[in-house]
Structure formats: C-alpha cells, structure tokens
N, C-alpha and C positions, 0 to 999 in steps of 0.2 A: 656385128646382126648376123647371124644364122643363115648356109648359103644353103638355103632350101632348092629346090629342083621344083620345077613348075609341075611336074608329072607327077611328082609327090600328091597322096591322098589329106586332108587330116588328121588322119590316125598316124599314116607314118612320118608327118613331120612331128606327131607328140613325140614317140616313139626315141626319134634320132636327138632332138633339144633332151627328152629326159634320159636317156645313155651318157650326154655328156653332161650333167646336171650330175647324175653320180659318179661317174670320173672326179667330181669338182669336190666330191663329198667325201670320196676314197675309194670306191670303184667298187663297182656289182660283182663282181670274183672275191674278190676279199670278204665282203658282206658276208658273202656267203660259206663264207669258213669260220665265222665268230657263234660258239659253242652255247656263248652267255650274256649278256648282257645285262650292266648295273649302272643306277645312280638313285641320283639326290634329286626331286621334285620340288623347290616351292612352289606354290599358288597363294595370290592373293587377289581377293575376289571384291570390286571393287560397285558399290549401288551409283545407280543415276544423280543422287544428289553426291553421289563425292566420297560419301562416306565407305566404310573397310566394312563390308559384308559381311566377312572372316579369310581367316590365314591357314594356312595347313602346309605342312613339311611334312611330305613322303619318302622312304626309301622302295626304290621300286627293283624290283629282281624278275630277268625272262632270261629262260632257261631257251634253244632252241633246236637241242637236239639234246636225246634219238627223236623228242616230241616235247611239239613248243608246249612250258607250262609256267607258270608263274606268283609272284604273291608280291605286295603294298601292303606294305606298313606303316604309320603313326603315330601318333599319340595325341589324343585332344580331350581337354580337363583332366591329364591324371589315367586317363584313360587308355590303356593298349587298344588298337586297330591291327587286326589281320586279318587278308582278303587273297585269298588266294585258288588257281586254279590247277588242277592237273593234268588237264588234259580232257578230262571227264566228267568232272563238276568242277560247279566251286561251292567256295565255301570263304564264311563271314565269323571273327570269333573280335567280341567286344570286353578285354579285359579273360573271366576264367569260363566266357560264357557263351554259347555256339548262335548262332541266328539260324533257326531253319525254313524262315518263311519265303516259300519262291519267289512271289513276285521279289522282294528285297533282293534275294538274291540272281533275281534275273536281274536285274537293275545295274545293282556290282559288276556279272558278265558284261556290260555295257560300257562301262567304265574299265575298264580292266584292259576289255578289247581298245576302247578309245585313247588309254595309255601307251598301248603299243604300235597302235598306230602311228599317234603323231611322232613319236620319235625316229620312227621305223623309217622317215622320208628322209631322200625320197626313191628309197629303194621298195619302200611299200606299194606302190604306185605297179609297180611288175606285176601284183595278181593279177590270180586269173580271175576274170570276171568282168575287170576292170577300163572302163570303155574312153579313152583316149580322145581327147582330141585336139588340137592345135587353132588358137583362136587368135595369132600375130604378135602385136607388140599395142601398147594401150598404157597410159600414163596416169599412176597412182596416182592416192591424195596431197600425198606428200610431196609429188615431183617424179617419182622414177620413174625411171623408163623401165619395163619389165615386159619378157616376153612371157605368153599366156598360152597354161595348159589348162583345157576347163576336162573334171574328169564325173561320169558320171556311172553311178550304182544301182542301178534299174528305174522303173518311174516312179517307185512310193520311195525313195534314197533320197539323201539329201545332195544337190551338186554344188561340187566344188570346184572351185577352180585354183592353180598353183603357180605361183612367179615367180622369175629367177630372172638374175641379171644378165643383162644379153651378153657381158663380157667374159666375166668367169664364172655362167651358167649357177653359181651358187643358188640356193633358193633363198628367194627372200621375204618370201611368207604367201599366205593363202587367205582368197576370203569363201566361206562357205553360207548357201543358204538355207536355212531350218524351214520349217512349215512355220514357226511364227518369230524368223528375224531372223537379220542378216549379220552376220561377223565378219572380222576383218580381222587377220592377227600379223603381225611381223616378224619377224627374225633381227632381232637389233645387235645380234654376236655369236658368236661359235664358237664349241669347246674343244678342242684340238686334242684327241687321243689315238695312237694306236693307225696314225696315219689317217683317222676321218675326218670329218667338220662335222659335230654332232648340235644340238637346238644348246643354244649358250641361256641367253636373254630376250624374252618374246614380250607380245604388249597383242593383246586384245580389244576393239573396238566392236560397239557396237555399232553401226552403219545404215544410212536409209539404201535403198535401190539402186541407186545413183552411187554406189561407193563414199559416200560424204560422210566423212565421220559427225556419230550422234555423243555419244561420249563414252571413258575406258570402261572398258569393264573385267580385264583383267588383266597381270604381270604375274609373266613367268620366269622362274630361273631352274633351270638344268646345271645340273654340277657334279663332283666328284664320281666323273665315270669309272666304271673297272670292265674291261674287256677278255673272255676265256677264246683263247680259238681251236678249232680240233688239233689235235694229238696230229 
C-alpha cells in the first residue's frame, strides 16, 4: 500500500502514485528520450449480442521530435487506408483518393489523438492541463484491489479513472465515463521492449455506473513494437 503522508493533497498523492507507475513501466526520463514509436494494433469490436461488428489490423507510427507527427495505415476490403498528421494538418487517403471533407478529417484527428493517448500511458497523464486526484483503493468487479487516480480534462470532457496495482504500480486498466456510456478496460498483459512495459492484450467492457459488466465491447492486441531514441 502506498505510504502517503496525511499532509499530502489528493493531487500530490496522485503525482506520487503516477511517478511510481512510470518507473514501473520504464521510467519518465527514458520515455522523454524516445524519438519514434511504432507498433501493430489489432482491434475487434463486438456487439451486445456477441456477434463481431468489425476487425481492424493497423500499423501505427508516431514521431515525437522535432515535432509530433504520425501515420496510421491499414487495409480494408482490399483498399488501403492512410491517416496522417504532419504537425499542422490531418490528411486521409483511401486508395489513390484523398478525402478532404472537414468533418471527416476532424473525426480522424480525434481517432489519431486517441490512439496515441492510449498507447502513451501512463506517461501521457503528465500533460499540461491534466487534473489528477488520488481516490484511494477500490476493488474492481474481477476482485482485483487497485489504487485509483481520477483524471479530469475540464467540465465538458470525459472523466477517466486509472487503476494501478498497489504492489507493482503497473497500470491494471482504466474506466471512462462518456456522455452516452461507460467503459472499463483491462490490461491483460504487457509487451516488453527496450526496458518499457507497453500495452499487450486488452479488453474493453461496457459497464453500468456501479462498474458492473454489461457486455464485452472490444478486444485489442498490441505487438511488434519498434522504438528509436534520440542520438
């Protein structure tokens, strides 16, 4: 159990827990020296009745420096899809055709940001404007005891809870309250690369407000990581 001082605020307690988790996952200083991160991500979406809605096998590339940019590529129905962010503009290609609809590109930028946000945990919780609060311990619906950090991004944003093992400080999973539903994601395994423990297999469940499972919504497998560091 974390040895928190009674004088520490919930924000300070969250920072202590987050620092321990970053060390467990490979270290904050080492993460700051990465120049590029690449990986494969397989996704299966499942409907409430248990039938498969879709499967997607993507290749993600993120370059951190000298500025943040990236590309996500995949093939669907024999057509290649390429989604790119060059630091200032989002572009999307379907086969040889470029899609220029602004609303569509805005949705793809959200998908791009979400993909990086997810893979960059727990380090991404250090971002400026992130409001952290330690909420103590709780037992998840699978019986796992965890340490909890609540993460707020403003009054109109989704609310997140991140769960950490109280002994190893590894990230066990997270829960998110969106406007129309609530999800609980479990980290079932990690991929070890260059001293980092990164996402491996994950499962996402729709849950009610009490955190009780309603149905399995998605399965994810992260693999084939490639990491380059600054010279």
